[in-house]
Structure formats: structure tokens, C-alpha cells
C-alpha positions, 0 to 999 in steps of 0.5 A, spaced: 777 559 749 777 553 744 770 553 740 772 546 737 777 542 733 778 539 727 783 533 725 786 534 718 790 529 715 792 525 709 797 521 704 796 515 709 798 511 703 795 504 707 797 498 704 794 491 705 794 488 711 799 482 712 797 475 712 802 472 715 800 471 723 807 474 725 808 479 720 808 486 722 804 492 719 807 496 713 810 503 716 804 507 713 799 503 717 803 504 723 803 511 722 795 511 721 794 507 728 798 513 731 794 518 728 788 515 730 790 515 737 792 522 737 785 524 734 781 519 740 785 523 745 784 530 742 776 529 741 775 533 735 768 535 732 770 531 726 776 529 721 778 530 714 782 526 710 785 530 704 786 524 700 791 518 698 788 514 703 791 507 700 798 506 696 796 502 690 794 506 684 787 505 682 789 501 676 792 495 680 785 493 682 786 487 686 791 490 690 787 497 691 781 492 693 786 489 699 788 496 701 781 499 701 779 493 706 785 495 710 783 502 710 776 501 712 778 496 718 782 502 720 778 508 719 772 504 722 775 506 729 776 513 728 773 517 734 769 522 730 765 523 724 770 522 718 770 526 711 774 524 706 776 527 699 780 523 694 787 523 692 790 521 685 792 514 689 784 513 690 781 515 684 787 517 679 790 523 677 789 530 674 790 530 666 797 531 666 802 526 662 807 527 667 803 525 673 805 518 676 797 515 676 793 514 670 788 520 669 781 519 673 776 514 671 769 514 672 769 507 675 775 509 680 771 515 682 765 510 683 769 505 687 771 511 692 764 514 693 762 507 694 767 506 700 767 514 703 761 517 700 761 523 695 768 525 693 766 533 694 762 535 700 760 541 705 760 540 712 757 546 716 759 546 723 758 552 728 759 558 724 764 555 719 763 552 712 768 546 710 768 545 703 771 539 700 773 538 693 775 533 688 782 535 686 783 530 681 777 532 677 779 539 675 780 540 668 778 533 666 772 535 661 767 530 664 760 531 667 763 529 674 767 536 673 761 540 671 757 537 677 763 539 682 763 546 679 756 547 680 756 544 687 762 549 688 759 555 686 753 554 690 757 552 696 762 557 696 756 563 695 752 560 701 757 560 706 754 561 713 761 565 716 768 563 716 770 558 710 775 553 709 777 549 703 780 542 703 783 538 697 788 533 696 792 538 691 794 545 692 790 550 688 796 553 685 
């Protein structure tokens, strides 16, 4: 017997909506529409987006703003509570000169949190704890990273039962 279900998806890489009246939506936007239809049909308790909500990198502010508007419009129709953790396309990358995006910046993180809420959080449901972390912050040496570590230590130590950890990048 199923106790509850959770929808987990990510890397939607949404693009700005087309402005021409007969233009088709970009393929990534079409895929998200199909994902949202599946979520509605399966009726999970909540959904977790694992980051890279949009495609334009954060240093492309105008394009990112348009893509964020498109994402907010599409995600507003989700049929359950949605929790989003950021990816490198949303707030910048982890410190690594080989990564495609510039390193995470405070203003990009603030822009993300204004749209989607805290970039790290806990969701407790039944006897399960879902801990979501902001992976691009790791190894940045910032005050935000320090705050996230303090949060993680507490959230992981106080788990009420089964524990699930969600983040954009794998841990190793």
C-alpha cells in the first residue's frame, strides 16, 4: 500500500516564452508541461525541483528575468506544494574554473530566493524528512555557506525518521 508519493524533477532549463503569436514554445518548456500534467495525474503530496529551473545563466540578467517569468507562470499551475533547490543555471556555479557558469553571487542567490523561497530547507512529511541543500554554495567560503552548514547539521541531527537528501549536484 502506498503511503504517499513525491514528484522529483529538475534541469527543466526553461527559456523565455515566445512573443510571436504563432511561435511554438521551446522544447524544454514543452517537456515541463508534460511533467506538470504527469504530476497532476499522479497527485503527489508535494514536488521537489532539483535546480536549473531556467536555461539562461545568471550573468545574462535580462534573459534570465524573462525565463524566470516563464517558469513562474508555468510552475504556478503545479497541482501540489513545490519546493525548489537551486542549480548553477539559477544562481551560478560552485567554485571551479572548469564549470560553465560564473561562481554563485549573493545577488543571484537573493533573486532566486525572492522567486522560490529559501535555497535550503526541510520538509517533514509523515515520518520522513526531506532536506534540500544549495549545492552551488559548497566550498564558496561565504557567510551563506556557513549558515547552510549550520542548518544542515541541525536538520540532519533532528530527523524524525527516514531521511532523504536533495541537491542539484551529487555529493561525490
